[in-house]
N, C-alpha and C positions, 0 to 999 in steps of 0.2 A: 745890875741893875741896868747900865747902857747895854747888856747885850739884850735883856728882854724888850728893851725901845725899840732896838733894830729888828727884833723879829716881828713883834707887834706893827711896825711902819711895813714890813716885806709882805706880811697876810693881809694890809689895808689894802695895799696897790694890788697886790695879786687877787684881792675880791673886786676892785673897783676894774678891773683887766676882764676879768669874768663876768661880770654884768655887763660892761661893753660888747665884748665879742662873743660870748657864750649865746645870746639869743639870735645870732646871725648865722643863716647857711643859704647856701645857694642850689639850685636845682638846673640841670643842664636841658637843654632844646630837645623835644620828642620825649622827655622823662615825667614823671609824676611822681611825688613824696608823700609820704604817710605819715602825717603829723598825729600823735597820742598824746593825750593827756591823763597823766597816771594811769596810762595802760588803756584808756578808753578811746576809739577814734575821735578824732577833733576836727580836722579838715584835710584837705588835699593840696601839697604846695605846688605851685604851679612853676613854669620853667623863670629862673632868673633870682634875684635876691628875696630872701624871706626871712621872718622873724619867727622867733617862738618866745615862751616865758619860761626864762632859766628853771632849771629843777623841776619844774611843773611839765614841761612839754619836751617829748622827745621827738624824732626823727625814725619812727618804727620800720622804714623799708622805701624803697625807692622802684617803680614801676617803668618797665620800658613801653613805650607807645609807638614804636616803629613797626614796622611789619618784618613779621618774623614767620620761618618755615620749619614744617615738621615733617621729616621723612620717615615712612612708616612701610616695612616689608612684611607683606602678609603670605603666607604659604597655604594655598588650598586645590582644591579639585575641581576639573571642569566636569560637565556632564558625560564626557567618554572616556572619565577616569584618566585625565592626564593630570598629574601634578603639579602646578605653576607657582612661581613666586611674582607674586604682583606689588611694584614700588608705585605706593603713593605718596605725592607731595601737596602737602595744604600749607597754604599762606593766610596767617591769621594775624588779627591786630587787637590791641585791647581799646576798647571803646573809651574814649575821654571823658564820657559822662557815666562811665560806669566802673571806674577806677575803684571804687569801694568793694564792689562787687567781684571784681576780678582777683583783688588782694584778699579778702576776708572768705570767699565763699568755696574757693580751691585752693588745696595745698599742692598739689601737681597737674598743672594743666594738659603736661604732654600725655602723661599716662590717661587722662580723662580722654582726651581727641583719640589716641590708639586705640581705646579700647571699642570707642564707636566707628573708627575705620575697618577695624578687624569685623565686627560686626555687619557691616553693609556689605563690604568685599565677599566675606563669605557666605552672605546671604544672597549676592548677584551672580556670581562666578559660578556656582556648582548647577545653576541652571542653564547655563550656556555651554555649548561646544567650542573646542580651542579655536577654531577659525573665527567663531561669533567674537568671541573673548577679544582679538585683536581688533576685530571691525568695530565692536562697540564700546570700546574703552571709554569714551567720551561720555557715554551714558553712566558707567560705572564713577566717572568723575563727579558728574552732576549730581547723583544720587548721595554721593559721599558729603559733595557741598550742602545741598539741602538737608539732609540730616545733620549735620554739624552745626549749620546756621541756626536750625531750630533749637538745638540744645545748650549750645555754648553762649546763646545770645544772654539769657537769664544769668549766667556767671562772668558777663560782663566783657567775652570774647565777640568780636566779627570775622566771618570768613571770607577772605579776599578770593580765593581762588583755590579748586581743588583739582590736580592734576593724575593722571596715571601714567608715571614717566617711564615705566618699563615692565613687561611683561616677559619672564624666564620660564620657559618649561623646562622638564629634565633634559640633559645632556642628551641622551639618546634620541628622545624625542626631537630635538632641535635637528640632530644629524638626520634622521629619517625627513622631517620636513625640508632639509637643504637638499636631501638625494632627490625627494619628488620633484622638487622646484627645478632642479638641474634636469630630471628627467624631462619634465614638460618643456624646458627651452630647448633641450635637444631635439626633442620631437617638433617643436614648430620650426628650428633650423632647418632639420632634416625635411619638412614638408616646402620650406621655403627654395631651400635648394634642387628639391625634385622639381619645383615650378619652374624655376628657373632652368634648368636642364630641358624640361619639355618645351618651352617657349624657344630654346636655343636650338633645340629638334625642329621644331616646327618650320622657324625661320629658315633653316637649312635645307629643309625638305622644299620649302618655298621657293627657296632660291634655285633649288637644282632644277625644280618642275620649271621655272621661268628659262632656266639656261638651257633646259632639253629643248623646250620650246622655240625658243630662239636658234637653237644649234639645228632644229629640224626644219625651221624656217630658212634658215642659212644653206642647208644641204638643197632643200628644194627650190631655192632660187638658183643655186649653183647649177643643179642640173637642168633647169628650165633654160639657163643661158647657155650651157653646153648644146642642149638641142635646139637653140635657136641657131646657134653659130654653126651648129652641123647643117641645119636646114639652108642658112646662107651660104655656108662652104659647097653645098651640093648643086644650089642653083647657079653659084657664079662658074664653078668648073664645069656645070652642063653647058652653060651660055658660051663659055671659051673653047670647049673641045666640043665640038658638034658628035653626035653619034654615040656620046658615052650614056651609060645608065645609071640609075640612082644607085643600085649593088656595087657598080664599079668604082664609084666614086666613096663609096661607104668602105669598102677593101682598101683603098689607098689610104684613107684616116685613119682606120684600124691598125694599117701597116707601120703608119707615121707615130701613132701612139703607143704601137709595141715598141719601136727603137727606142721612142723619148723614155719607157720605162726600164729598157736596158740599160740606158745610159745614165738613168738616176740610180739605178741600182749599182752600178759599176764605180760611181761618182763616192758611193756613201762608205767609209772605210768601216764602218761597224755595223755592217750587215752582215747576216747570217748566211751560209751557203744555200744556194736556193736552186736547186736542177730544173730547167724548163726545156721546152724544145725551142728549136732555133733555125729552123727551114723556113721559106714562106710559104711552102703547101701547108703547115701549120696554122698558119694565120688563115688560111681559106678554111681550112677543116674548126678552126674557134669561131668563124662568122656563120660557119652553115650550123653551128650546134646552136648559136646562139638565136638564129632565124627559127630553126625548129621549136626550139624551147618556147618561143614568143608563139608561134602557130597551136601548138600544142595549150599552151594558156589560153588561146582565144578561143581553141573550139571547147575546152570544158567548161569555159563561163557561158559560151553559146547555149551549151545544152543543159547546163542548170538553169538558164532562164526559160526556154522553151520544153523543158520536160514537165513543168505543171501544167501549161496550156494542153499539151499534148495529154496528160492524164485526165485533165477535165474533159476533155472532147471523148475521148473513149467512154467514160461514163456515161454521158449523156447518150451516145449512140447505141452501145449494147448494156442498158442497167439489167435486163432480166438474165444474161450470162454470168454476169459478175454475180448475183445475187447466188445463181445456180451454184457456182465454184464456191462460193462461200459456205452454202448449204452442207456440199459433199466433203 
């Protein structure tokens, strides 16, 4: 009898505890609880401490209200028959005022969204070439977002962002693209190098031309100074030694320069062997040769100047004779 009384007391206190703590449950932040009454939806439990009727009501499930991401890898073909793998990342969230629709209308939201992503990507990519797919990936992402936003709203989901995170063509195609890119960069580098070499050669040629011009000017100034010095030497010598001619003075100057040249050749240890006449008579002969060459040059120049005039005068005096010679 006492045993039965003890068991009854325990059952009573157990029932009291169940009645006190059974109706209480907590919901985490950014989470919603689905409360059912006899299997039928009753209400949505909000974050914090909540109460439910014991035995009558139950927590059927919980919905995450945080932003979630779904990554879908789609294999498709471009317009130029290149197979590519397109990775689309969709960020979605359960709308707080549509928790009922999100829980009861879709059993697998990931599969539903993946199906729509496949449909959009395989409708857009085959109409574009591979290069256009890379350039217009944002347009593909916008198309995915617009399509999912329209469809998934009725199921209680909102699409925050859609991104095309990766476009991976076939390995051989990727290697070919890398080779094309490398060849283009090598061609640009070769063009730039050729342009740099051309600029260097142009600058070197300009510098050489300027150097030659300055060198020629220096030689001209040097010769002018030599001629001026010789003229002054001849004048001074004629004043100091009466009765001497300019030719005598020039012979003396040539002899002096002749011996100076011999001195320079003998003083240089690296000079090659040079055989030259070494008698004073040879100096006179050299002077004569120079004078004859200058006279011959003057005669040729003078003849070249007066010959056109002489021919013109002959044509004017005997035109008929020249015509007769031409006809014969």
